[in-house]
N, C-alpha and C positions, 0 to 999 in steps of 0.2 A: 663162422658168421661173418665178424668185423672182415675178413677176406672179402668176403660175397657182397658185404655192403659197400667196401671202396671198389670193388668192381662196378657194381651198379652207379654207384654217384661218379665215378670216371666216365664212364657210358654217357649219362646223364649230362655231363660238364661237356663231353665231346660234341653229342647232339645241341645243346645248348649253342655252345661256340658257332656250331655249321649254319644253325637257324638264325642268331644273330648276324653272320656275315652274309648269309643271303638274302636277308633283309635291307641289311645295309649295301648289297650291291646291286638290290632295285632299287631303294630310293636315291642312290649316287648315280647312278646310271641314266636316270629320268630327267628327260628334258622335251620339251615344247620346239616343235617347228618355227621357224622365224614367221612371225607376221608380214605382211606385205610383201612377200618374198616373189622377185621375177624369176619367171620358170624359164626353161631353156626349151626353146622350140625345134622339131625336127621337121625340116619343114621339104615339100615337096614340089617338084619340078612343075606337076601338072596343077599345082592350086592356083586360082584366082578370084579375081575379086568379084561379088556378089550382084546382082542385079534386082531391082523393083519390077513388081509386076510378073515374078515369076517362081514356080510352086519348087518346095525343097521338102524332102524327109529329114527328120531328127529320131534319133534312138536314143533311149537311155536302157542300161540294164546292171543290176547289181548283179554280178555274176557268182559272188559269195566264194571267190577264190578258187571256184571251179571244184568245189568239194563236196558239194549238196545234192546228192542224186536224191530218189523219190524215198529211197528204204534208210537216208540219213536222216538221225534226231541228233541233236546240239546239247550239251550239256547246260551251257548258261540259259539254255529255253525250259529245261526241264528233262531233255533226253540224256543220252550216253556217249557219244561221241564227242571227242575235241580235237581231232584231225581228219585229213580225207583217210577213208578207205585205205588208198593206195595209191603211190605214183602213178601207176599206170591209169588207176582212176580218173585223176587229176588229167592227166594227157588227155585223154578222151572226153572230158565233161569240156576239158577248153578248146579242143577240135570242133565239137558239136556245136559249142556257143559261136565259134567264128564261122560254123556254116549257116547258125539261122541269121548272123549278120549280113553274110556274104548273098543270100537268099533275096532279102528285103532291099539290099543295097541303097542304104540311107547317103545322104550328102554330110550329114555329121551325126557321130556315134558317141556317148556318153558310158565310160564305165565305171561301176563302183566296186570295191571290194577286190582290186587286181593286186596279188601279190609279186613284189620284187623278189625278194629272200625270205622265206619263213615256215619254221618247221613242220605248222600246219600242212602245208602244201609241198612237201618234201622240196623245199629249196629250188621250184622250177620258176623261173624267170617268167611270169605271167605276161610283162610288161613288152618283154621282148619278143615273146611269141606274137603278141596280138600285133607289135609294130610290123612283122616281117608279113603277116598276113594280108596287111592294109598299108602295104609300101607307097600305093598313089593317093594316099591321105597326108596332109601336115600333122603333126600328132603335139600332145603334152603330156607329160605327167606330173602331177603334183602330188608329195608323198601326205599322207593322212598320218603316219607314227611310224617309228622306228624302237618297237620296244625291246626292252630287256629280256632275258630266257623267263618266262614267266612256269613257276613250276607249280601248277594245276591244271586239271586234277591233279592227285598224287600218282596214280596209276597208269596215264597216260597224260603227261603235263602238254599245254598247249605250246609251249616254247615258246621262239624268237620271233617276230615278224615286221618285216616292213613291206608296207602295203599304203597304197592309194587311189589317185583318180587319174583316167585316162581320157582324153579328150582327142577324139580324131575329127578333121575337116576337110573337106575338098575344096573351100576356102581358105584364102591365105590366111595364116594367123599371123597377125601385126605384132602381137606382144601377150603375154599371158601373165599371171599374179596369182599367186598362192593368197588366201587371208586365213589366218586361225578364227577358229569358233571357240566361244567361254566353254569351258567343261568344269566338270568340279573338282574342288580343290583337296578333297579328303582322300580316304583309301581307294574310293570306288572309280579314283583316274586311272587306278594301275587294271580295271577290268574294262571299261568302256576307250580307254586310249584318247589319244587325238582326234578333231575333229578338225575341217575344214571344206572350204568350198573354191573353187579354181574359176578367175575370168578371163576368156580367151576373147579377142578383138579382131573381128575378121572385115576388112573395110569393104565396103558399099559403094557401089560407081558415083552414086550422088553425094559422097564426102561423108556420109556418117559411119556409123560401126554398128555390127550387127555383136554385142556383146553372150558369150555364150559361160551361163554359169551352169558349172558342174558342183554336184552339192551332195551330199552324204553326212544327215544330220544324226546326234546320237540316239542311240536305240535302247540303252539301259540305263539311262539316268531317271532316277527317280524323284530329283528335284526339279519340280514345276517353273521354277525360276530360270533353270539352267535353260530350259527349253526354250523359253521366250526369250532369253537374252540372247539365243543364237538365230533366232529370229530377227531380232533387232539389228544385229551386226550383219546380217543378210541384207535387212532394209535400208538400212543406211547406205552402203554399197550401192543399191539399185537407185536410190533417189541419186546418187551422183551421175548415174549414167542417162539418166531421164534427164537432167540439168544440162546435160550435152545432145540431147533429143535423139540420142540412140535407141536402136532396136534391142530389144532384151529378151532372152530365152532363160530360164531357170529351167535347170531338167534334172531328176535325181532320185533320192532312196530320200523323204521325208521324216520317214519314221513317226507319221501322221497320216491318220484316215484323209484321203483327199474328196469322199462323195458322202455327203450326208445322209442318214438313215442306209449306213452301208451292211448293216447288221440283218435288215429288211431284204436288201439289193443281194446277198450271198446266202441269204438262209441261214445267218449263224446265230449263235447265242452270243450275248455281250462278252467279251472277253476283256477282264481288267489288266491291261498291258502297259508297259512302259512307253509302248510304238505305236499303241491304238486310240490316242486321242486325237481329236478333230484338229485339223489343222486352224489354228488361230487366223484367219480370211482375214479379221477386223485389223491386225495389226499391216495389211498391206497398204503400199500408197496408192492413192488414187492415180489411176490408167493402168494398175497391174490387175491380172485375174488368174484362177484357175483355169485349165483348158478342162472341162468335161464331157461337153455336147450330148451324144449318145453313151458316155461309158455307163452308165448306171443300167440302161435298155440293155446293152450289149452283157453283162454282169460278167467280163472275165477278170479275175483277181489278179493282182501283179504280186502276192506273197503269200507264203503258207507259213502256220508256225512249225517250228522248228522240234515242238516238245516230241515229237513222235512220227514215227515213218509216215509218209504222205498217204492217207486214205480218201480217195474222192467221197465228197458228200458226208464227211465226218472231221477230217482237219481242219483247225480255224485257218479261213482266208479272206483277205480283204483287199485294198486298195491304196497303197502308198507311196507307189511311183507314179509320176508323170511330170508335168509343165507347169509352172507360169510363167504367163507372155505379158509384154506391154502392148498397149491398146492399137500401135501404130503395125501391129502383125495382122494377117488375115488368116484364119485358120480353117482349113480344107474338111480335116477328118483326124482323128487319135483313133488309135485303138491298143488295146494289150493283146499280145500277140500270145497265142496260149501255146505255150510246149508243153502243159503238163508237170511243169516244173520239174521236168526229165535231168538238166544239167546245173542247176540251181534252185535256193530256196523263191527265186524271184522271177518272172516272166517279165521281158521285155517291152516298153511301151514305145510306140511308133506314134508321129504326129507329121501332117502334112501341113505346111501353111506358105506362105509368099510376103513377100515384106512391101509395105503400102507406099 
């Protein structure tokens, strides 16, 4: 009996040491990316300065690291999966995502949740794959996070993730900067990870710049103060651009609903989720507005809930992706491109605009 007890105590002690060692590894390896970080620009020889009174198209697309086909559900939303179904599935989704972009030929494109090297997407360099297919664009990659190996869920750990934001532009990118967003400082920082936005400045023939903000706000924080602080950080940077009389487009995944009465628009029951609060428009500075036009009438959602496999007319959907713009832009059209969530849990959003 004593021998058995010693064996059990030894096993318990070893397990305790392993767990303590792992927790120490996660905490010690945790770091935030530098704020106000100059980014490396991959320039294209075909890029050029922009003109006023000319139509341009811009698209934003959260590609969900090419891991979310319609039959996928994600464990952090109440589903079952933590990684893509297979390496081949990631390659297929990525190829189809590129096809959607090429079909619409935007002048500018924002991508969120693009993995550079991650367990969840089988270490496929999605940044390189996108760049190779859009070689006639200038581009910039801003890293959101480079996490430690996260051993949850136990049955299939999500693992290590290096992921970020990618901006493509047919206009010359003169400079680009990454700005860190406030995040929770408690244990939840290991789940929602680091957040940021990038600002890329494109010269305009009249001497101003078009400032392109590629954005991905937190999805899983339950602290309203953090959500508000992130938007205030964004607004502070916008005000600096406004003072320089630049043109401003903020595009991406806001993890806030962008349409009033979205429950009625999409025929949904109200879901009290951390990413479905209404965007606090009252925090925007004068001269900035959300582009809506006829999005409510078209009623095409930009995101689905990942708590289950996608089921039209049943799965919760809403609109959290889109654009904020300065009043010195003229907006001709905006649309959500309906992919039926075939390759991601998001649909891309495209806008046609001109500089005044």
